[in-house]
C-alpha positions as CSV (number, residue, x, y, z in Angstrom):
1,M,147.8,-14.1,199.2
2,S,145.4,-15.0,196.5
3,E,146.4,-15.8,192.9
4,P,145.7,-13.2,190.2
5,K,142.3,-13.6,188.7
6,N,141.2,-13.1,185.1
7,V,138.7,-10.3,184.7
8,G,136.2,-10.6,181.8
9,R,135.6,-7.8,179.4
10,R,132.1,-7.2,180.8
11,D,133.6,-6.8,184.2
12,I,136.2,-4.4,183.0
13,L,133.5,-2.3,181.4
14,K,131.5,-2.4,184.6
15,Y,134.4,-1.3,186.7
16,L,135.3,1.5,184.3
17,A,131.7,2.7,184.3
18,A,131.7,2.7,188.1
19,I,134.9,4.6,188.3
20,V,133.8,7.3,185.8
21,G,130.3,7.5,187.2
22,T,131.4,8.0,190.8
23,G,134.7,9.8,190.3
24,V,136.4,7.3,192.7
25,V,140.0,6.5,191.9
26,V,141.9,3.6,193.3
27,G,145.5,2.5,192.9
28,A,146.2,1.7,189.3
29,G,145.9,-2.0,188.6
30,T,144.9,-3.1,192.1
31,Y,141.3,-2.5,191.4
32,F,141.4,-5.3,188.8
33,L,144.2,-7.6,189.8
34,A,145.0,-9.3,193.0
35,P,148.5,-8.4,194.3
36,S,151.3,-10.6,193.1
37,K,154.5,-8.8,192.6
38,E,156.0,-5.4,192.1
39,V,155.6,-4.1,188.6
40,T,157.0,-0.9,187.1
41,T,154.9,0.7,184.5
42,T,156.2,3.5,182.2
43,V,154.1,6.3,180.7
44,T,155.7,8.6,178.1
45,T,154.2,12.0,177.6
46,T,155.3,14.9,175.4
47,V,154.6,18.3,176.9
48,G,155.2,21.9,175.9
49,G,153.6,24.8,174.1
50,G,154.4,23.5,170.6
51,G,156.6,20.4,170.7
52,G,158.1,20.6,174.1
53,V,159.9,18.1,176.2
54,T,159.4,14.3,176.5
55,T,159.1,13.1,180.1
56,T,158.9,9.6,181.3
57,V,156.8,8.8,184.3
58,T,157.3,5.5,186.1
59,S,155.1,4.1,188.8
60,T,155.2,0.9,190.8
61,V,152.0,-1.0,191.3
62,S,151.1,-4.4,192.7
63,G,150.0,-6.9,190.0
64,T,150.9,-9.3,187.3
65,P,152.7,-7.9,184.2
66,V,150.1,-7.7,181.4
67,K,150.6,-7.0,177.7
68,P,148.4,-4.0,176.6
69,E,145.5,-5.1,174.4
70,V,145.8,-1.9,172.3
71,E,148.0,1.1,172.0
72,Y,146.7,4.6,171.3
73,T,148.1,8.1,170.9
74,F,146.1,10.9,172.4
75,W,146.9,14.7,172.1
76,M,145.8,17.1,174.8
77,A,145.7,20.8,173.9
78,D,144.7,23.2,176.6
79,H,145.2,26.8,177.7
80,G,146.6,25.9,181.1
81,S,150.0,25.7,182.7
82,P,151.8,22.8,184.6
83,G,153.0,25.3,187.2
84,S,149.4,26.3,188.1
85,S,147.8,24.9,191.3
86,F,144.5,25.0,189.4
87,W,145.7,22.8,186.5
88,A,147.8,20.4,188.5
89,P,144.8,18.2,189.6
90,A,143.5,18.0,186.0
91,Y,146.9,16.9,184.8
92,K,147.1,14.4,187.6
93,G,143.8,13.0,186.5
94,V,145.1,12.5,183.0
95,E,148.2,10.8,184.3
96,D,146.3,8.5,186.7
97,A,143.9,7.4,184.0
98,I,146.8,6.5,181.7
99,K,148.6,4.6,184.4
100,M,145.5,2.7,185.2
101,L,144.9,1.6,181.6
102,S,148.5,0.6,181.3
103,A,148.7,-1.3,184.6
104,T,145.5,-3.3,183.8
105,G,146.7,-4.2,180.3
106,L,143.7,-2.5,178.7
107,A,145.7,0.0,176.7
108,K,149.0,1.8,176.4
109,I,148.4,5.5,176.0
110,N,151.0,7.7,174.5
111,L,150.1,11.3,175.4
112,K,151.2,14.4,173.6
113,H,150.3,17.4,175.7
114,T,150.5,21.1,174.8
115,Y,149.5,24.0,177.0
116,T,149.6,27.8,176.4
117,N,149.1,29.7,179.7
118,E,146.0,31.5,178.4
119,D,147.3,32.2,174.9
120,Y,144.3,31.2,173.0
121,A,145.7,31.9,169.5
122,K,148.6,29.6,170.4
123,E,146.3,26.9,171.5
124,A,144.5,27.1,168.1
125,D,147.8,26.6,166.4
126,D,148.6,23.7,168.7
127,L,145.3,22.1,167.7
128,K,146.1,22.4,164.0
129,T,149.4,20.6,164.7
130,A,147.5,17.9,166.6
131,V,145.1,17.3,163.7
132,A,148.0,17.2,161.2
133,S,149.7,14.5,163.3
134,K,146.6,12.3,163.1
135,P,146.5,10.9,166.7
136,D,143.8,8.4,167.7
137,G,142.0,11.0,169.8
138,I,142.2,14.7,170.8
139,L,141.3,16.3,174.2
140,F,141.0,20.1,174.1
141,T,139.6,23.2,175.8
142,V,137.5,26.0,174.3
143,P,138.2,29.0,176.6
144,S,137.4,31.8,174.1
145,D,135.8,32.4,170.7
146,P,135.0,28.9,169.4
147,M,135.6,30.0,165.9
148,L,139.3,29.9,166.7
149,F,139.0,26.1,166.8
150,D,135.9,25.4,164.7
151,A,137.4,24.7,161.3
152,T,140.3,22.7,162.8
153,V,138.0,20.4,164.8
154,R,135.7,19.8,161.8
155,E,138.7,19.0,159.6
156,G,139.9,16.5,162.3
157,V,136.5,14.8,162.5
158,K,136.5,14.4,158.7
159,K,139.8,12.6,159.1
160,G,138.2,10.2,161.6
161,I,139.7,11.8,164.8
162,P,137.3,11.9,167.8
163,F,137.4,15.0,170.1
164,I,136.4,15.4,173.7
165,A,136.2,18.9,175.2
166,L,137.2,19.6,178.8
167,N,137.3,22.5,181.2
168,C,135.7,24.9,178.7
169,N,133.2,24.1,176.1
170,D,131.6,25.5,172.9
171,P,128.7,27.7,174.2
172,R,126.8,27.9,170.9
173,P,123.5,26.2,170.2
174,P,123.8,22.5,169.3
175,E,123.3,23.1,165.6
176,Q,126.4,25.4,165.6
177,M,128.7,23.6,168.1
178,M,131.8,21.9,167.0
179,P,131.3,18.1,166.6
180,Y,133.2,16.8,169.6
181,L,131.8,13.8,171.4
182,F,130.9,15.5,174.7
183,Y,132.2,18.0,177.2
184,V,133.6,17.3,180.7
185,G,133.6,20.3,183.0
186,E,131.5,22.9,184.8
187,N,128.1,24.1,183.8
188,A,129.0,27.8,183.6
189,Y,125.4,28.9,183.6
190,E,124.9,27.4,187.1
191,V,128.0,28.8,188.8
192,G,126.7,32.3,189.4
193,P,123.3,31.2,190.7
194,A,124.8,28.5,192.9
195,L,127.3,30.9,194.5
196,G,124.4,33.4,195.0
197,R,122.2,30.9,196.7
198,D,125.0,29.9,199.1
199,L,125.7,33.5,199.8
200,S,122.0,33.9,200.7
201,R,122.2,30.9,203.0
202,W,125.3,32.2,204.7
203,I,123.8,35.6,205.3
204,K,120.7,34.1,206.9
205,E,122.6,31.5,209.0
206,H,125.2,34.1,210.2
207,N,122.8,37.0,210.7
208,S,125.0,39.0,208.3
209,F,124.2,42.2,206.5
210,T,122.9,42.2,202.9
211,P,125.6,43.5,200.5
212,K,124.7,46.5,198.4
213,N,127.9,47.1,196.4
214,A,129.5,44.2,194.6
215,L,132.9,44.2,192.9
216,L,133.4,41.3,190.5
217,C,137.0,40.6,189.3
218,N,137.4,39.0,185.9
219,P,141.0,37.8,185.4
220,V,140.7,37.2,181.6
221,A,139.0,39.5,179.1
222,G,137.1,37.4,176.5
223,H,137.0,34.2,178.5
224,Y,133.4,33.4,178.1
225,I,133.1,31.1,181.1
226,W,134.5,33.8,183.5
227,E,132.2,36.3,181.9
228,T,129.2,34.0,182.2
229,R,129.9,33.1,185.8
230,L,130.2,36.8,186.9
231,R,127.4,38.1,184.8
232,L,124.9,35.6,186.3
233,F,126.2,36.1,189.8
234,G,125.9,39.9,189.3
235,E,122.3,39.4,188.2
236,Y,121.6,37.3,191.3
237,V,122.8,39.8,193.8
238,K,121.2,42.7,191.9
239,N,117.8,40.9,191.8
240,N,117.9,39.4,195.3
241,F,119.8,42.1,197.3
242,G,119.3,45.2,195.2
243,A,123.1,45.5,194.9
244,N,125.0,47.7,192.6
245,V,127.4,45.6,190.5
246,V,130.8,46.6,189.1
247,T,132.8,44.2,187.0
248,Q,136.5,44.8,186.3
249,V,139.1,42.9,184.2
250,T,142.0,42.5,186.6
251,G,144.4,40.3,184.6
252,I,146.2,37.1,185.6
253,E,149.5,38.7,186.9
254,L,149.0,38.0,190.6
255,P,151.9,40.2,191.8
256,K,150.0,43.2,190.5
257,Y,146.8,42.3,192.4
258,P,147.5,44.3,195.6
259,E,148.0,47.5,193.6
260,I,144.9,46.8,191.4
261,I,142.6,46.0,194.3
262,R,143.9,48.9,196.3
263,A,143.0,51.2,193.4
264,L,139.6,49.6,192.9
265,L,138.6,49.7,196.6
266,T,139.7,53.3,196.7
267,Q,137.6,54.1,193.6
268,Y,134.6,52.1,195.0
269,P,135.0,52.6,198.8
270,N,131.5,51.3,199.6
271,T,132.3,47.8,198.2
272,D,130.9,45.3,200.7
273,L,131.0,42.2,198.4
274,I,134.0,41.0,196.3
275,V,134.3,38.0,194.0
276,A,137.6,36.9,192.6
277,S,139.7,33.8,191.8
278,G,141.3,32.0,194.6
279,G,144.8,33.0,193.6
280,A,143.7,36.7,193.3
281,L,142.2,36.6,196.8
282,D,145.4,35.2,198.2
283,A,147.3,38.1,196.5
284,M,144.9,40.8,197.6
285,W,144.3,39.7,201.2
286,S,146.8,42.0,202.8
287,V,145.0,45.0,201.1
288,F,141.9,44.3,203.2
289,A,143.8,44.9,206.4
290,E,145.6,47.9,205.0
291,L,142.2,49.5,204.1
292,G,140.6,48.6,207.4
293,K,138.2,46.1,205.8
294,K,137.3,42.9,207.8
295,P,136.4,40.0,205.6
296,G,133.3,38.2,206.9
297,K,132.4,41.3,208.9
298,D,132.1,44.4,206.8
299,I,133.0,42.9,203.4
300,L,131.8,39.6,202.2
301,V,134.2,37.5,200.1
302,V,133.3,34.8,197.5
303,G,135.9,32.8,195.6
304,I,136.1,31.0,192.3
305,D,138.5,28.1,192.1
306,P,140.0,27.4,195.6
307,T,143.5,27.6,196.9
308,A,144.9,26.4,200.2
309,G,144.7,29.9,201.5
310,V,141.0,30.3,200.4
311,M,140.1,27.1,202.2
312,Q,141.7,28.2,205.4
313,H,139.8,31.5,205.2
314,I,136.5,29.5,204.7
315,K,137.3,27.6,207.9
316,S,137.9,30.8,209.8
317,G,134.7,32.4,208.5
318,E,136.4,35.1,206.5
319,I,135.4,33.8,203.1
320,V,131.7,32.8,202.6
321,C,132.2,30.1,200.0
322,C,134.1,29.1,196.8
323,F,133.2,27.5,193.6
324,D,135.1,24.3,192.7
325,Q,134.9,22.6,189.3
326,Q,136.7,19.4,190.4
327,Q,139.5,19.6,187.8
328,Y,140.8,16.1,188.6
329,L,137.7,14.7,187.0
330,Q,138.2,16.9,183.9
331,G,141.5,15.1,183.3
332,F,140.6,11.6,184.4
333,I,137.2,11.1,182.7
334,P,138.1,12.2,179.2
335,V,141.1,9.8,179.0
336,L,139.1,6.8,180.1
337,M,136.1,7.7,177.9
338,M,138.3,8.3,174.8
339,Y,139.7,4.8,175.4
340,M,136.1,3.5,175.8
341,Y,135.0,5.2,172.6
342,L,137.9,3.9,170.5
343,R,137.8,0.4,171.9
344,H,134.1,-0.2,172.4
345,G,132.2,2.7,170.8
346,F,130.9,4.0,174.1
347,S,130.4,7.7,174.6
348,F,128.7,10.1,176.9
349,Y,126.4,12.8,175.5
350,G,126.2,16.5,176.0
351,T,127.7,17.9,179.3
352,V,129.3,15.7,182.0
353,S,129.1,18.3,184.8
354,T,132.0,18.5,187.3
355,G,130.6,21.7,188.8
356,P,129.4,23.8,190.4
357,F,130.6,22.2,193.5
358,I,130.4,24.8,196.3
359,I,132.9,24.7,199.1
360,N,131.7,26.2,202.4
361,E,132.1,25.7,206.1
362,T,130.1,22.5,206.0
363,N,132.5,20.5,203.7
364,V,135.8,22.5,203.7
365,D,137.7,20.0,205.9
366,R,137.0,17.1,203.5
367,V,138.1,19.3,200.6
368,I,141.3,20.2,202.4
369,K,142.1,16.5,202.9
370,S,141.4,15.8,199.2
371,A,143.8,18.7,198.2
372,E,146.5,17.3,200.5
373,E,146.2,14.0,198.6
374,G,146.7,15.9,195.3
375,F,143.1,15.6,193.9
376,R,142.2,19.3,194.2
């Protein structure tokens, strides 16, 4: 077994750039250090909607104990939930990046994490608390009216705190946007057209009918990314298929979805195309059979944000395709790049797009494997 080797700073930067650029993640520490002995690294995170609980995460990696070169405190404020299958990969990405920086000796990152389960006003309050605590860097989401966060971010920047946006960004023109470093997440303006193009492909390759009545389900009123996705998808199917488009706010309470979709499909009985979140599709699936609709045959189904159930339905041909924004990267990249900015002054610019990535019958098996490994 080879002895541990020293890695120069330029090599470290090169490796980090390769990891961020490709989205490839390897075992924390083993990318940089030859195996020598078992080492337990400890990462402390504070989680909760406004203070929360401190949790200690321990991991065992192969390598030589190394003293961190620097220590930083990051605050992550988002509108998600740790119990959500959607947010779990993003939070795993954050945790993996922190473990890697710790195991390699590059930095010890103390993370304070607040989440609000779609309560945007609460997230705005959390962001104020974050700025008041003066961390070294702040990661945050912008799921609704950017003016909820604008003044707070500008105040933080004046105090010398750098910000990175993830998952949802400020949609305003550059001269009006909040002064965060950059954004890591989907390009919302490309999601609808990308789904529409793959729907067109599927119709052609499967000799399917062309849909004429589309029902678009928006889970969150006022969530500009959902509204942008569905509006542009609706424009695509209207312009390319001549379809009538109905958009409904359906809420985020999944137990209510069967009743809601049953009512909507009764109100719009000619619906032959439906778009909804993956969780919503799981919850409403039984209603299709109840109403005598056969997904993939007489109603075309398109998903946004996959679940295990959605991916199985893609395999069986019952769901055409699903948009995936690769949430793991939305957690992993900002942590690494906040470190790179603080330590070396490096920063991306503009939007680092993690989507649209379209899951369909051509790649679903690989995506399922990635999900089983915890990355989706």
